[in-house]
mmCIF file of the protein (N, C-alpha, C, O) and its ligand, coordinates in Angstrom:
data_MODEL
# 
_entry.id   MODEL 
# 
loop_
_entity.id 
_entity.type 
_entity.pdbx_number_of_molecules 
1 polymer     1 
2 non-polymer 1 
# 
_entity_poly.entity_id                      1 
_entity_poly.type                           'polypeptide(L)' 
_entity_poly.nstd_linkage                   no 
_entity_poly.nstd_monomer                   no 
_entity_poly.pdbx_seq_one_letter_code       MIVILKDIPVLQCGRCLEYILEDSVMRRVEEILSIVSQDSELQVVRFAA 
_entity_poly.pdbx_seq_one_letter_code_can   MIVILKDIPVLQCGRCLEYILEDSVMRRVEEILSIVSQDSELQVVRFAA 
_entity_poly.pdbx_strand_id                 A 
# 
loop_
_entity_poly_seq.entity_id 
_entity_poly_seq.num 
_entity_poly_seq.mon_id 
_entity_poly_seq.hetero 
1 1  MET n 
1 2  ILE n 
1 3  VAL n 
1 4  ILE n 
1 5  LEU n 
1 6  LYS n 
1 7  ASP n 
1 8  ILE n 
1 9  PRO n 
1 10 VAL n 
1 11 LEU n 
1 12 GLN n 
1 13 CYS n 
1 14 GLY n 
1 15 ARG n 
1 16 CYS n 
1 17 LEU n 
1 18 GLU n 
1 19 TYR n 
1 20 ILE n 
1 21 LEU n 
1 22 GLU n 
1 23 ASP n 
1 24 SER n 
1 25 VAL n 
1 26 MET n 
1 27 ARG n 
1 28 ARG n 
1 29 VAL n 
1 30 GLU n 
1 31 GLU n 
1 32 ILE n 
1 33 LEU n 
1 34 SER n 
1 35 ILE n 
1 36 VAL n 
1 37 SER n 
1 38 GLN n 
1 39 ASP n 
1 40 SER n 
1 41 GLU n 
1 42 LEU n 
1 43 GLN n 
1 44 VAL n 
1 45 VAL n 
1 46 ARG n 
1 47 PHE n 
1 48 ALA n 
1 49 ALA n 
# 
loop_
_struct_asym.id 
_struct_asym.entity_id 
A 1 
B 2 
# 
loop_
_chem_comp.id 
_chem_comp.type 
_chem_comp.mon_nstd_flag 
ALA 'L-peptide linking' y 
ARG 'L-peptide linking' y 
ASP 'L-peptide linking' y 
CYS 'L-peptide linking' y 
GLN 'L-peptide linking' y 
GLU 'L-peptide linking' y 
GLY 'peptide linking'   y 
ILE 'L-peptide linking' y 
LEU 'L-peptide linking' y 
LYS 'L-peptide linking' y 
MET 'L-peptide linking' y 
PHE 'L-peptide linking' y 
PRO 'L-peptide linking' y 
SER 'L-peptide linking' y 
TYR 'L-peptide linking' y 
VAL 'L-peptide linking' y 
ZN  non-polymer         . 
# 
_pdbx_entity_nonpoly.entity_id   2 
_pdbx_entity_nonpoly.name        ? 
_pdbx_entity_nonpoly.comp_id     ZN 
# 
_pdbx_nonpoly_scheme.asym_id         B 
_pdbx_nonpoly_scheme.entity_id       2 
_pdbx_nonpoly_scheme.mon_id          ZN 
_pdbx_nonpoly_scheme.ndb_seq_num     1 
_pdbx_nonpoly_scheme.pdb_seq_num     101 
_pdbx_nonpoly_scheme.auth_seq_num    101 
_pdbx_nonpoly_scheme.pdb_mon_id      ZN 
_pdbx_nonpoly_scheme.auth_mon_id     ZN 
_pdbx_nonpoly_scheme.pdb_strand_id   A 
_pdbx_nonpoly_scheme.pdb_ins_code    . 
# 
loop_
_atom_site.group_PDB 
_atom_site.id 
_atom_site.type_symbol 
_atom_site.label_atom_id 
_atom_site.label_alt_id 
_atom_site.label_comp_id 
_atom_site.label_asym_id 
_atom_site.label_entity_id 
_atom_site.label_seq_id 
_atom_site.pdbx_PDB_ins_code 
_atom_site.Cartn_x 
_atom_site.Cartn_y 
_atom_site.Cartn_z 
_atom_site.occupancy 
_atom_site.B_iso_or_equiv 
_atom_site.pdbx_formal_charge 
_atom_site.auth_seq_id 
_atom_site.auth_comp_id 
_atom_site.auth_asym_id 
_atom_site.auth_atom_id 
_atom_site.pdbx_PDB_model_num 
ATOM   1   N  N  . MET A 1 1  ? -61.149 -63.048 7.298  1.00 0.00 ? 1   MET A N  1 
ATOM   2   C  CA . MET A 1 1  ? -61.124 -62.784 5.884  1.00 0.00 ? 1   MET A CA 1 
ATOM   3   C  C  . MET A 1 1  ? -59.660 -62.454 5.475  1.00 0.00 ? 1   MET A C  1 
ATOM   4   O  O  . MET A 1 1  ? -58.904 -61.836 6.225  1.00 0.00 ? 1   MET A O  1 
ATOM   5   N  N  . ILE A 1 2  ? -59.316 -62.889 4.277  1.00 0.00 ? 2   ILE A N  1 
ATOM   6   C  CA . ILE A 1 2  ? -57.943 -62.602 3.673  1.00 0.00 ? 2   ILE A CA 1 
ATOM   7   C  C  . ILE A 1 2  ? -58.264 -61.796 2.408  1.00 0.00 ? 2   ILE A C  1 
ATOM   8   O  O  . ILE A 1 2  ? -59.085 -62.116 1.548  1.00 0.00 ? 2   ILE A O  1 
ATOM   9   N  N  . VAL A 1 3  ? -57.465 -60.662 2.428  1.00 0.00 ? 3   VAL A N  1 
ATOM   10  C  CA . VAL A 1 3  ? -57.545 -59.931 1.172  1.00 0.00 ? 3   VAL A CA 1 
ATOM   11  C  C  . VAL A 1 3  ? -56.133 -59.903 0.601  1.00 0.00 ? 3   VAL A C  1 
ATOM   12  O  O  . VAL A 1 3  ? -55.182 -59.619 1.330  1.00 0.00 ? 3   VAL A O  1 
ATOM   13  N  N  . ILE A 1 4  ? -55.974 -60.199 -0.714 1.00 0.00 ? 4   ILE A N  1 
ATOM   14  C  CA . ILE A 1 4  ? -54.699 -60.103 -1.364 1.00 0.00 ? 4   ILE A CA 1 
ATOM   15  C  C  . ILE A 1 4  ? -54.741 -58.966 -2.305 1.00 0.00 ? 4   ILE A C  1 
ATOM   16  O  O  . ILE A 1 4  ? -55.616 -58.868 -3.165 1.00 0.00 ? 4   ILE A O  1 
ATOM   17  N  N  . LEU A 1 5  ? -53.803 -58.118 -2.141 1.00 0.00 ? 5   LEU A N  1 
ATOM   18  C  CA . LEU A 1 5  ? -53.764 -56.872 -2.972 1.00 0.00 ? 5   LEU A CA 1 
ATOM   19  C  C  . LEU A 1 5  ? -52.595 -57.164 -3.995 1.00 0.00 ? 5   LEU A C  1 
ATOM   20  O  O  . LEU A 1 5  ? -51.471 -57.424 -3.566 1.00 0.00 ? 5   LEU A O  1 
ATOM   21  N  N  . LYS A 1 6  ? -52.856 -57.120 -5.313 1.00 0.00 ? 6   LYS A N  1 
ATOM   22  C  CA . LYS A 1 6  ? -51.981 -57.356 -6.306 1.00 0.00 ? 6   LYS A CA 1 
ATOM   23  C  C  . LYS A 1 6  ? -51.387 -56.046 -6.780 1.00 0.00 ? 6   LYS A C  1 
ATOM   24  O  O  . LYS A 1 6  ? -52.087 -55.042 -6.653 1.00 0.00 ? 6   LYS A O  1 
ATOM   25  N  N  . ASP A 1 7  ? -50.232 -55.941 -7.288 1.00 0.00 ? 7   ASP A N  1 
ATOM   26  C  CA . ASP A 1 7  ? -49.614 -54.863 -7.984 1.00 0.00 ? 7   ASP A CA 1 
ATOM   27  C  C  . ASP A 1 7  ? -49.563 -53.531 -7.045 1.00 0.00 ? 7   ASP A C  1 
ATOM   28  O  O  . ASP A 1 7  ? -49.722 -52.389 -7.477 1.00 0.00 ? 7   ASP A O  1 
ATOM   29  N  N  . ILE A 1 8  ? -49.324 -53.863 -5.735 1.00 0.00 ? 8   ILE A N  1 
ATOM   30  C  CA . ILE A 1 8  ? -49.412 -52.646 -4.856 1.00 0.00 ? 8   ILE A CA 1 
ATOM   31  C  C  . ILE A 1 8  ? -47.878 -52.076 -4.867 1.00 0.00 ? 8   ILE A C  1 
ATOM   32  O  O  . ILE A 1 8  ? -46.872 -52.786 -4.828 1.00 0.00 ? 8   ILE A O  1 
ATOM   33  N  N  . PRO A 1 9  ? -47.905 -50.735 -4.924 1.00 0.00 ? 9   PRO A N  1 
ATOM   34  C  CA . PRO A 1 9  ? -46.582 -50.103 -4.826 1.00 0.00 ? 9   PRO A CA 1 
ATOM   35  C  C  . PRO A 1 9  ? -46.007 -50.042 -3.440 1.00 0.00 ? 9   PRO A C  1 
ATOM   36  O  O  . PRO A 1 9  ? -46.476 -49.285 -2.590 1.00 0.00 ? 9   PRO A O  1 
ATOM   37  N  N  . VAL A 1 10 ? -45.000 -50.831 -3.216 1.00 0.00 ? 10  VAL A N  1 
ATOM   38  C  CA . VAL A 1 10 ? -44.458 -50.722 -1.844 1.00 0.00 ? 10  VAL A CA 1 
ATOM   39  C  C  . VAL A 1 10 ? -42.920 -50.032 -1.911 1.00 0.00 ? 10  VAL A C  1 
ATOM   40  O  O  . VAL A 1 10 ? -42.239 -50.011 -2.936 1.00 0.00 ? 10  VAL A O  1 
ATOM   41  N  N  . LEU A 1 11 ? -42.571 -49.552 -0.797 1.00 0.00 ? 11  LEU A N  1 
ATOM   42  C  CA . LEU A 1 11 ? -41.231 -49.040 -0.717 1.00 0.00 ? 11  LEU A CA 1 
ATOM   43  C  C  . LEU A 1 11 ? -40.423 -49.978 0.304  1.00 0.00 ? 11  LEU A C  1 
ATOM   44  O  O  . LEU A 1 11 ? -41.016 -50.508 1.244  1.00 0.00 ? 11  LEU A O  1 
ATOM   45  N  N  . GLN A 1 12 ? -39.239 -50.140 0.119  1.00 0.00 ? 12  GLN A N  1 
ATOM   46  C  CA . GLN A 1 12 ? -38.502 -50.862 0.976  1.00 0.00 ? 12  GLN A CA 1 
ATOM   47  C  C  . GLN A 1 12 ? -37.538 -49.875 1.770  1.00 0.00 ? 12  GLN A C  1 
ATOM   48  O  O  . GLN A 1 12 ? -36.736 -49.121 1.220  1.00 0.00 ? 12  GLN A O  1 
ATOM   49  N  N  . CYS A 1 13 ? -37.730 -49.988 3.138  1.00 0.00 ? 13  CYS A N  1 
ATOM   50  C  CA . CYS A 1 13 ? -36.743 -49.188 3.981  1.00 0.00 ? 13  CYS A CA 1 
ATOM   51  C  C  . CYS A 1 13 ? -35.325 -49.499 3.834  1.00 0.00 ? 13  CYS A C  1 
ATOM   52  O  O  . CYS A 1 13 ? -34.952 -50.664 3.971  1.00 0.00 ? 13  CYS A O  1 
ATOM   53  N  N  . GLY A 1 14 ? -34.458 -48.515 3.552  1.00 0.00 ? 14  GLY A N  1 
ATOM   54  C  CA . GLY A 1 14 ? -33.079 -48.792 3.306  1.00 0.00 ? 14  GLY A CA 1 
ATOM   55  C  C  . GLY A 1 14 ? -32.323 -49.160 4.500  1.00 0.00 ? 14  GLY A C  1 
ATOM   56  O  O  . GLY A 1 14 ? -31.204 -49.653 4.360  1.00 0.00 ? 14  GLY A O  1 
ATOM   57  N  N  . ARG A 1 15 ? -32.856 -48.957 5.743  1.00 0.00 ? 15  ARG A N  1 
ATOM   58  C  CA . ARG A 1 15 ? -32.153 -49.321 7.007  1.00 0.00 ? 15  ARG A CA 1 
ATOM   59  C  C  . ARG A 1 15 ? -32.472 -50.698 7.542  1.00 0.00 ? 15  ARG A C  1 
ATOM   60  O  O  . ARG A 1 15 ? -31.608 -51.491 7.914  1.00 0.00 ? 15  ARG A O  1 
ATOM   61  N  N  . CYS A 1 16 ? -33.854 -50.942 7.555  1.00 0.00 ? 16  CYS A N  1 
ATOM   62  C  CA . CYS A 1 16 ? -34.199 -52.218 8.211  1.00 0.00 ? 16  CYS A CA 1 
ATOM   63  C  C  . CYS A 1 16 ? -34.771 -53.174 7.281  1.00 0.00 ? 16  CYS A C  1 
ATOM   64  O  O  . CYS A 1 16 ? -35.161 -54.274 7.672  1.00 0.00 ? 16  CYS A O  1 
ATOM   65  N  N  . LEU A 1 17 ? -34.844 -52.781 5.984  1.00 0.00 ? 17  LEU A N  1 
ATOM   66  C  CA . LEU A 1 17 ? -35.467 -53.609 4.850  1.00 0.00 ? 17  LEU A CA 1 
ATOM   67  C  C  . LEU A 1 17 ? -36.839 -54.021 5.021  1.00 0.00 ? 17  LEU A C  1 
ATOM   68  O  O  . LEU A 1 17 ? -37.274 -55.008 4.428  1.00 0.00 ? 17  LEU A O  1 
ATOM   69  N  N  . GLU A 1 18 ? -37.569 -53.300 5.821  1.00 0.00 ? 18  GLU A N  1 
ATOM   70  C  CA . GLU A 1 18 ? -39.066 -53.590 5.919  1.00 0.00 ? 18  GLU A CA 1 
ATOM   71  C  C  . GLU A 1 18 ? -39.717 -53.021 4.793  1.00 0.00 ? 18  GLU A C  1 
ATOM   72  O  O  . GLU A 1 18 ? -39.241 -52.013 4.271  1.00 0.00 ? 18  GLU A O  1 
ATOM   73  N  N  . TYR A 1 19 ? -40.815 -53.583 4.332  1.00 0.00 ? 19  TYR A N  1 
ATOM   74  C  CA . TYR A 1 19 ? -41.662 -53.004 3.319  1.00 0.00 ? 19  TYR A CA 1 
ATOM   75  C  C  . TYR A 1 19 ? -42.655 -52.015 3.979  1.00 0.00 ? 19  TYR A C  1 
ATOM   76  O  O  . TYR A 1 19 ? -43.366 -52.341 4.929  1.00 0.00 ? 19  TYR A O  1 
ATOM   77  N  N  . ILE A 1 20 ? -42.657 -50.872 3.454  1.00 0.00 ? 20  ILE A N  1 
ATOM   78  C  CA . ILE A 1 20 ? -43.427 -49.829 3.987  1.00 0.00 ? 20  ILE A CA 1 
ATOM   79  C  C  . ILE A 1 20 ? -44.371 -49.176 2.832  1.00 0.00 ? 20  ILE A C  1 
ATOM   80  O  O  . ILE A 1 20 ? -44.042 -49.166 1.646  1.00 0.00 ? 20  ILE A O  1 
ATOM   81  N  N  . LEU A 1 21 ? -45.463 -48.689 3.281  1.00 0.00 ? 21  LEU A N  1 
ATOM   82  C  CA . LEU A 1 21 ? -46.466 -48.216 2.388  1.00 0.00 ? 21  LEU A CA 1 
ATOM   83  C  C  . LEU A 1 21 ? -46.485 -46.575 2.560  1.00 0.00 ? 21  LEU A C  1 
ATOM   84  O  O  . LEU A 1 21 ? -46.372 -46.069 3.676  1.00 0.00 ? 21  LEU A O  1 
ATOM   85  N  N  . GLU A 1 22 ? -46.624 -45.857 1.468  1.00 0.00 ? 22  GLU A N  1 
ATOM   86  C  CA . GLU A 1 22 ? -46.721 -44.450 1.525  1.00 0.00 ? 22  GLU A CA 1 
ATOM   87  C  C  . GLU A 1 22 ? -48.119 -44.181 2.111  1.00 0.00 ? 22  GLU A C  1 
ATOM   88  O  O  . GLU A 1 22 ? -49.020 -45.016 2.023  1.00 0.00 ? 22  GLU A O  1 
ATOM   89  N  N  . ASP A 1 23 ? -48.267 -42.992 2.709  1.00 0.00 ? 23  ASP A N  1 
ATOM   90  C  CA . ASP A 1 23 ? -49.498 -42.754 3.214  1.00 0.00 ? 23  ASP A CA 1 
ATOM   91  C  C  . ASP A 1 23 ? -50.728 -42.714 2.329  1.00 0.00 ? 23  ASP A C  1 
ATOM   92  O  O  . ASP A 1 23 ? -51.828 -43.151 2.664  1.00 0.00 ? 23  ASP A O  1 
ATOM   93  N  N  . SER A 1 24 ? -50.404 -42.085 1.039  1.00 0.00 ? 24  SER A N  1 
ATOM   94  C  CA . SER A 1 24 ? -51.422 -42.199 0.067  1.00 0.00 ? 24  SER A CA 1 
ATOM   95  C  C  . SER A 1 24 ? -51.831 -43.586 -0.290 1.00 0.00 ? 24  SER A C  1 
ATOM   96  O  O  . SER A 1 24 ? -53.022 -43.837 -0.472 1.00 0.00 ? 24  SER A O  1 
ATOM   97  N  N  . VAL A 1 25 ? -50.823 -44.590 -0.412 1.00 0.00 ? 25  VAL A N  1 
ATOM   98  C  CA . VAL A 1 25 ? -51.053 -45.828 -0.712 1.00 0.00 ? 25  VAL A CA 1 
ATOM   99  C  C  . VAL A 1 25 ? -51.909 -46.657 0.360  1.00 0.00 ? 25  VAL A C  1 
ATOM   100 O  O  . VAL A 1 25 ? -52.762 -47.497 0.074  1.00 0.00 ? 25  VAL A O  1 
ATOM   101 N  N  . MET A 1 26 ? -51.518 -46.259 1.662  1.00 0.00 ? 26  MET A N  1 
ATOM   102 C  CA . MET A 1 26 ? -52.243 -46.829 2.797  1.00 0.00 ? 26  MET A CA 1 
ATOM   103 C  C  . MET A 1 26 ? -53.750 -46.407 2.765  1.00 0.00 ? 26  MET A C  1 
ATOM   104 O  O  . MET A 1 26 ? -54.658 -47.191 3.040  1.00 0.00 ? 26  MET A O  1 
ATOM   105 N  N  . ARG A 1 27 ? -53.945 -45.047 2.392  1.00 0.00 ? 27  ARG A N  1 
ATOM   106 C  CA . ARG A 1 27 ? -55.272 -44.681 2.374  1.00 0.00 ? 27  ARG A CA 1 
ATOM   107 C  C  . ARG A 1 27 ? -56.115 -45.387 1.357  1.00 0.00 ? 27  ARG A C  1 
ATOM   108 O  O  . ARG A 1 27 ? -57.264 -45.763 1.589  1.00 0.00 ? 27  ARG A O  1 
ATOM   109 N  N  . ARG A 1 28 ? -55.509 -45.544 0.256  1.00 0.00 ? 28  ARG A N  1 
ATOM   110 C  CA . ARG A 1 28 ? -56.155 -46.373 -0.795 1.00 0.00 ? 28  ARG A CA 1 
ATOM   111 C  C  . ARG A 1 28 ? -56.407 -47.766 -0.371 1.00 0.00 ? 28  ARG A C  1 
ATOM   112 O  O  . ARG A 1 28 ? -57.475 -48.308 -0.654 1.00 0.00 ? 28  ARG A O  1 
ATOM   113 N  N  . VAL A 1 29 ? -55.512 -48.354 0.270  1.00 0.00 ? 29  VAL A N  1 
ATOM   114 C  CA . VAL A 1 29 ? -55.740 -49.711 0.806  1.00 0.00 ? 29  VAL A CA 1 
ATOM   115 C  C  . VAL A 1 29 ? -56.889 -49.700 1.767  1.00 0.00 ? 29  VAL A C  1 
ATOM   116 O  O  . VAL A 1 29 ? -57.690 -50.634 1.726  1.00 0.00 ? 29  VAL A O  1 
ATOM   117 N  N  . GLU A 1 30 ? -57.036 -48.761 2.597  1.00 0.00 ? 30  GLU A N  1 
ATOM   118 C  CA . GLU A 1 30 ? -58.167 -48.754 3.461  1.00 0.00 ? 30  GLU A CA 1 
ATOM   119 C  C  . GLU A 1 30 ? -59.528 -48.607 2.811  1.00 0.00 ? 30  GLU A C  1 
ATOM   120 O  O  . GLU A 1 30 ? -60.529 -49.199 3.215  1.00 0.00 ? 30  GLU A O  1 
ATOM   121 N  N  . GLU A 1 31 ? -59.499 -47.765 1.758  1.00 0.00 ? 31  GLU A N  1 
ATOM   122 C  CA . GLU A 1 31 ? -60.647 -47.617 0.919  1.00 0.00 ? 31  GLU A CA 1 
ATOM   123 C  C  . GLU A 1 31 ? -61.029 -48.964 0.286  1.00 0.00 ? 31  GLU A C  1 
ATOM   124 O  O  . GLU A 1 31 ? -62.204 -49.332 0.270  1.00 0.00 ? 31  GLU A O  1 
ATOM   125 N  N  . ILE A 1 32 ? -60.062 -49.675 -0.221 1.00 0.00 ? 32  ILE A N  1 
ATOM   126 C  CA . ILE A 1 32 ? -60.313 -50.928 -0.904 1.00 0.00 ? 32  ILE A CA 1 
ATOM   127 C  C  . ILE A 1 32 ? -60.883 -51.911 0.148  1.00 0.00 ? 32  ILE A C  1 
ATOM   128 O  O  . ILE A 1 32 ? -61.854 -52.625 -0.102 1.00 0.00 ? 32  ILE A O  1 
ATOM   129 N  N  . LEU A 1 33 ? -60.268 -51.914 1.278  1.00 0.00 ? 33  LEU A N  1 
ATOM   130 C  CA . LEU A 1 33 ? -60.728 -52.866 2.353  1.00 0.00 ? 33  LEU A CA 1 
ATOM   131 C  C  . LEU A 1 33 ? -62.156 -52.573 2.768  1.00 0.00 ? 33  LEU A C  1 
ATOM   132 O  O  . LEU A 1 33 ? -62.941 -53.476 3.059  1.00 0.00 ? 33  LEU A O  1 
ATOM   133 N  N  . SER A 1 34 ? -62.450 -51.377 2.785  1.00 0.00 ? 34  SER A N  1 
ATOM   134 C  CA . SER A 1 34 ? -63.867 -50.868 3.247  1.00 0.00 ? 34  SER A CA 1 
ATOM   135 C  C  . SER A 1 34 ? -64.964 -51.319 2.185  1.00 0.00 ? 34  SER A C  1 
ATOM   136 O  O  . SER A 1 34 ? -66.137 -51.453 2.532  1.00 0.00 ? 34  SER A O  1 
ATOM   137 N  N  . ILE A 1 35 ? -64.579 -51.529 0.997  1.00 0.00 ? 35  ILE A N  1 
ATOM   138 C  CA . ILE A 1 35 ? -65.561 -51.801 -0.066 1.00 0.00 ? 35  ILE A CA 1 
ATOM   139 C  C  . ILE A 1 35 ? -65.631 -53.300 -0.513 1.00 0.00 ? 35  ILE A C  1 
ATOM   140 O  O  . ILE A 1 35 ? -66.568 -53.704 -1.201 1.00 0.00 ? 35  ILE A O  1 
ATOM   141 N  N  . VAL A 1 36 ? -64.640 -54.086 -0.114 1.00 0.00 ? 36  VAL A N  1 
ATOM   142 C  CA . VAL A 1 36 ? -64.656 -55.481 -0.552 1.00 0.00 ? 36  VAL A CA 1 
ATOM   143 C  C  . VAL A 1 36 ? -65.681 -56.127 0.188  1.00 0.00 ? 36  VAL A C  1 
ATOM   144 O  O  . VAL A 1 36 ? -65.950 -55.763 1.333  1.00 0.00 ? 36  VAL A O  1 
ATOM   145 N  N  . SER A 1 37 ? -66.302 -57.102 -0.406 1.00 0.00 ? 37  SER A N  1 
ATOM   146 C  CA . SER A 1 37 ? -67.355 -57.906 0.195  1.00 0.00 ? 37  SER A CA 1 
ATOM   147 C  C  . SER A 1 37 ? -66.831 -58.575 1.426  1.00 0.00 ? 37  SER A C  1 
ATOM   148 O  O  . SER A 1 37 ? -65.750 -59.162 1.365  1.00 0.00 ? 37  SER A O  1 
ATOM   149 N  N  . GLN A 1 38 ? -67.542 -58.530 2.582  1.00 0.00 ? 38  GLN A N  1 
ATOM   150 C  CA . GLN A 1 38 ? -67.176 -59.058 3.872  1.00 0.00 ? 38  GLN A CA 1 
ATOM   151 C  C  . GLN A 1 38 ? -67.499 -60.451 4.006  1.00 0.00 ? 38  GLN A C  1 
ATOM   152 O  O  . GLN A 1 38 ? -67.038 -61.099 4.946  1.00 0.00 ? 38  GLN A O  1 
ATOM   153 N  N  . ASP A 1 39 ? -68.365 -61.042 3.018  1.00 0.00 ? 39  ASP A N  1 
ATOM   154 C  CA . ASP A 1 39 ? -68.855 -62.454 3.218  1.00 0.00 ? 39  ASP A CA 1 
ATOM   155 C  C  . ASP A 1 39 ? -68.153 -63.526 2.525  1.00 0.00 ? 39  ASP A C  1 
ATOM   156 O  O  . ASP A 1 39 ? -68.566 -64.686 2.529  1.00 0.00 ? 39  ASP A O  1 
ATOM   157 N  N  . SER A 1 40 ? -67.070 -63.137 1.917  1.00 0.00 ? 40  SER A N  1 
ATOM   158 C  CA . SER A 1 40 ? -66.243 -64.198 1.338  1.00 0.00 ? 40  SER A CA 1 
ATOM   159 C  C  . SER A 1 40 ? -64.883 -64.249 2.009  1.00 0.00 ? 40  SER A C  1 
ATOM   160 O  O  . SER A 1 40 ? -64.323 -63.207 2.351  1.00 0.00 ? 40  SER A O  1 
ATOM   161 N  N  . GLU A 1 41 ? -64.340 -65.457 2.205  1.00 0.00 ? 41  GLU A N  1 
ATOM   162 C  CA . GLU A 1 41 ? -63.118 -65.557 2.954  1.00 0.00 ? 41  GLU A CA 1 
ATOM   163 C  C  . GLU A 1 41 ? -61.854 -65.097 2.316  1.00 0.00 ? 41  GLU A C  1 
ATOM   164 O  O  . GLU A 1 41 ? -60.898 -64.727 2.998  1.00 0.00 ? 41  GLU A O  1 
ATOM   165 N  N  . LEU A 1 42 ? -61.836 -65.117 0.934  1.00 0.00 ? 42  LEU A N  1 
ATOM   166 C  CA . LEU A 1 42 ? -60.594 -64.743 0.171  1.00 0.00 ? 42  LEU A CA 1 
ATOM   167 C  C  . LEU A 1 42 ? -60.992 -63.776 -0.918 1.00 0.00 ? 42  LEU A C  1 
ATOM   168 O  O  . LEU A 1 42 ? -61.843 -64.129 -1.735 1.00 0.00 ? 42  LEU A O  1 
ATOM   169 N  N  . GLN A 1 43 ? -60.478 -62.667 -0.982 1.00 0.00 ? 43  GLN A N  1 
ATOM   170 C  CA . GLN A 1 43 ? -60.608 -61.725 -2.029 1.00 0.00 ? 43  GLN A CA 1 
ATOM   171 C  C  . GLN A 1 43 ? -59.235 -61.374 -2.716 1.00 0.00 ? 43  GLN A C  1 
ATOM   172 O  O  . GLN A 1 43 ? -58.232 -61.151 -2.039 1.00 0.00 ? 43  GLN A O  1 
ATOM   173 N  N  . VAL A 1 44 ? -59.235 -61.337 -3.987 1.00 0.00 ? 44  VAL A N  1 
ATOM   174 C  CA . VAL A 1 44 ? -58.061 -60.921 -4.602 1.00 0.00 ? 44  VAL A CA 1 
ATOM   175 C  C  . VAL A 1 44 ? -58.330 -59.512 -5.323 1.00 0.00 ? 44  VAL A C  1 
ATOM   176 O  O  . VAL A 1 44 ? -59.169 -59.437 -6.220 1.00 0.00 ? 44  VAL A O  1 
ATOM   177 N  N  . VAL A 1 45 ? -57.654 -58.495 -4.938 1.00 0.00 ? 45  VAL A N  1 
ATOM   178 C  CA . VAL A 1 45 ? -57.961 -57.180 -5.487 1.00 0.00 ? 45  VAL A CA 1 
ATOM   179 C  C  . VAL A 1 45 ? -56.824 -56.639 -6.116 1.00 0.00 ? 45  VAL A C  1 
ATOM   180 O  O  . VAL A 1 45 ? -55.752 -56.635 -5.512 1.00 0.00 ? 45  VAL A O  1 
ATOM   181 N  N  . ARG A 1 46 ? -56.938 -56.115 -7.418 1.00 0.00 ? 46  ARG A N  1 
ATOM   182 C  CA . ARG A 1 46 ? -55.834 -55.455 -8.095 1.00 0.00 ? 46  ARG A CA 1 
ATOM   183 C  C  . ARG A 1 46 ? -55.714 -54.168 -7.651 1.00 0.00 ? 46  ARG A C  1 
ATOM   184 O  O  . ARG A 1 46 ? -56.685 -53.423 -7.789 1.00 0.00 ? 46  ARG A O  1 
ATOM   185 N  N  . PHE A 1 47 ? -54.613 -53.724 -7.095 1.00 0.00 ? 47  PHE A N  1 
ATOM   186 C  CA . PHE A 1 47 ? -54.423 -52.343 -6.575 1.00 0.00 ? 47  PHE A CA 1 
ATOM   187 C  C  . PHE A 1 47 ? -54.296 -51.418 -7.821 1.00 0.00 ? 47  PHE A C  1 
ATOM   188 O  O  . PHE A 1 47 ? -53.462 -51.625 -8.702 1.00 0.00 ? 47  PHE A O  1 
ATOM   189 N  N  . ALA A 1 48 ? -55.197 -50.362 -7.835 1.00 0.00 ? 48  ALA A N  1 
ATOM   190 C  CA . ALA A 1 48 ? -55.083 -49.424 -8.877 1.00 0.00 ? 48  ALA A CA 1 
ATOM   191 C  C  . ALA A 1 48 ? -54.949 -47.974 -8.311 1.00 0.00 ? 48  ALA A C  1 
ATOM   192 O  O  . ALA A 1 48 ? -55.870 -47.551 -7.613 1.00 0.00 ? 48  ALA A O  1 
ATOM   193 N  N  . ALA A 1 49 ? -54.005 -47.287 -8.531 1.00 0.00 ? 49  ALA A N  1 
ATOM   194 C  CA . ALA A 1 49 ? -53.845 -45.951 -8.011 1.00 0.00 ? 49  ALA A CA 1 
ATOM   195 C  C  . ALA A 1 49 ? -54.946 -44.951 -8.353 1.00 0.00 ? 49  ALA A C  1 
ATOM   196 O  O  . ALA A 1 49 ? -54.877 -43.792 -7.944 1.00 0.00 ? 49  ALA A O  1 
HETATM 197 ZN ZN . ZN  B 2 .  ? -36.757 -48.979 8.583  1.00 0.00 2 101 ZN  A ZN 1 
# 
């Protein structure tokens, strides 16, 4: 299954330029992933803090 999260607030590491998620954002992402329907292949979810 693929989940696309829109409007997610990401930070970019100043040293390695990787995109990183704050802990609070990561927890919200996990919540969203736990409630999205498991029976469709593609979900688009708008991230709301
Ligand atoms: Zn880094």
